[in-house]
C-alpha positions as CSV (number, residue, x, y, z in Angstrom):
1,X,1.4,-15.1,60.1
2,X,2.5,-17.9,57.7
3,X,5.0,-17.5,55.2
4,X,4.7,-18.9,51.8
5,X,7.8,-20.8,50.6
6,X,8.0,-21.3,46.5
7,X,10.0,-24.6,45.3
8,X,11.3,-24.3,42.2
9,X,11.4,-28.4,42.6
10,X,8.2,-30.7,41.1
11,X,6.7,-33.6,43.6
12,X,8.1,-37.0,42.3
13,X,4.5,-37.7,41.3
14,X,4.2,-35.3,38.7
15,X,4.2,-36.5,35.0
16,X,5.9,-33.9,33.2
17,X,7.3,-35.2,30.0
18,X,10.2,-32.9,28.7
19,X,9.9,-32.8,24.6
20,X,12.7,-33.6,22.5
21,X,13.4,-30.8,19.9
22,X,13.3,-32.6,16.4
23,X,16.8,-31.3,15.5
24,X,17.8,-33.7,18.1
25,X,16.0,-36.6,16.6
26,X,17.8,-36.2,13.3
27,X,20.7,-36.4,15.3
28,X,20.1,-39.3,16.9
29,X,18.9,-41.2,13.6
30,X,22.2,-39.9,12.1
31,X,24.0,-41.2,14.3
32,X,22.4,-44.6,14.4
33,X,22.9,-44.9,10.3
34,X,26.1,-44.4,10.9
35,X,26.6,-46.9,13.2
36,X,24.5,-49.5,12.3
37,X,24.4,-49.0,8.7
38,X,21.0,-50.8,7.4
39,X,20.6,-52.4,10.7
40,X,19.6,-48.6,12.0
41,X,16.0,-49.3,11.5
42,X,16.2,-52.5,13.4
43,X,17.8,-51.3,15.8
44,X,16.0,-48.2,17.1
45,X,12.6,-50.0,16.6
46,X,13.9,-52.7,19.0
47,X,14.8,-50.0,21.5
48,X,11.6,-48.5,21.3
49,X,9.8,-52.0,21.8
50,X,12.3,-52.5,24.9
51,X,11.5,-49.3,26.6
52,X,7.4,-50.1,25.8
53,X,7.9,-53.7,27.9
54,X,8.9,-51.9,30.6
55,X,6.5,-49.3,30.5
56,X,8.7,-46.3,29.5
57,X,6.1,-45.1,27.0
58,X,7.5,-41.8,27.1
59,X,11.0,-43.6,26.2
60,X,9.3,-45.4,23.8
61,X,7.5,-42.4,21.6
62,X,10.9,-41.0,21.2
63,X,12.8,-44.2,19.8
64,X,9.9,-44.2,17.7
65,X,10.3,-40.7,16.4
66,X,14.2,-41.9,16.0
67,X,12.8,-44.7,14.0
68,X,10.8,-42.6,11.3
69,X,13.9,-40.5,10.9
70,X,15.9,-43.3,10.2
71,X,13.7,-44.3,7.6
72,X,13.4,-40.9,6.1
73,X,17.2,-40.7,5.6
74,X,17.9,-43.9,4.4
75,X,15.1,-43.5,1.9
76,X,16.9,-44.3,-1.2
77,X,14.0,-43.1,-3.8
78,X,15.3,-40.4,-5.8
79,X,13.2,-37.2,-5.5
80,X,11.3,-36.5,-8.5
81,X,8.7,-36.9,-11.1
82,X,6.6,-40.3,-9.9
83,X,6.3,-43.4,-12.4
84,X,3.3,-44.2,-12.8
85,X,2.5,-48.3,-14.4
86,X,1.8,-48.4,-18.0
87,X,-2.1,-48.9,-17.1
88,X,-2.5,-45.9,-15.4
89,X,-0.6,-43.6,-17.8
90,X,-2.8,-45.0,-20.8
91,X,-5.6,-44.6,-18.9
92,X,-4.9,-40.8,-17.6
93,X,-3.7,-40.1,-21.3
94,X,-7.9,-41.3,-22.3
95,X,-8.6,-38.9,-19.9
96,X,-6.6,-35.9,-20.8
97,X,-7.0,-36.3,-24.5
98,X,-10.9,-35.5,-23.8
99,X,-9.6,-32.5,-21.5
100,X,-7.4,-30.0,-23.3
101,X,-6.5,-28.2,-20.4
102,X,-5.4,-31.1,-18.5
103,X,-1.5,-30.0,-18.4
104,X,-0.4,-33.7,-17.5
105,X,2.8,-34.4,-19.1
106,X,3.3,-38.1,-19.4
107,X,6.8,-39.9,-19.5
């Protein structure tokens, strides 16, 4: 009778990719902004490019996610209503004038 031995170790050739939690991506992005300031996006993109050049595509993907988070954290546009160009606002006003239920308030 043969005994079956189960091993918790994965074979060396396994391509299992551990998923980095989203909170860790945002933590890394925050640290990059604190360390590099305005250059944080460039630094994260450079790191992604370095890893891709070394054929570490999983690492490059993680650093692209970090670069995206850096871009969102560094966004200086305040939230709020969009500021439409004047010609767009004039066109929208003409359209809404013919439609009493439009409900769009233009600034």
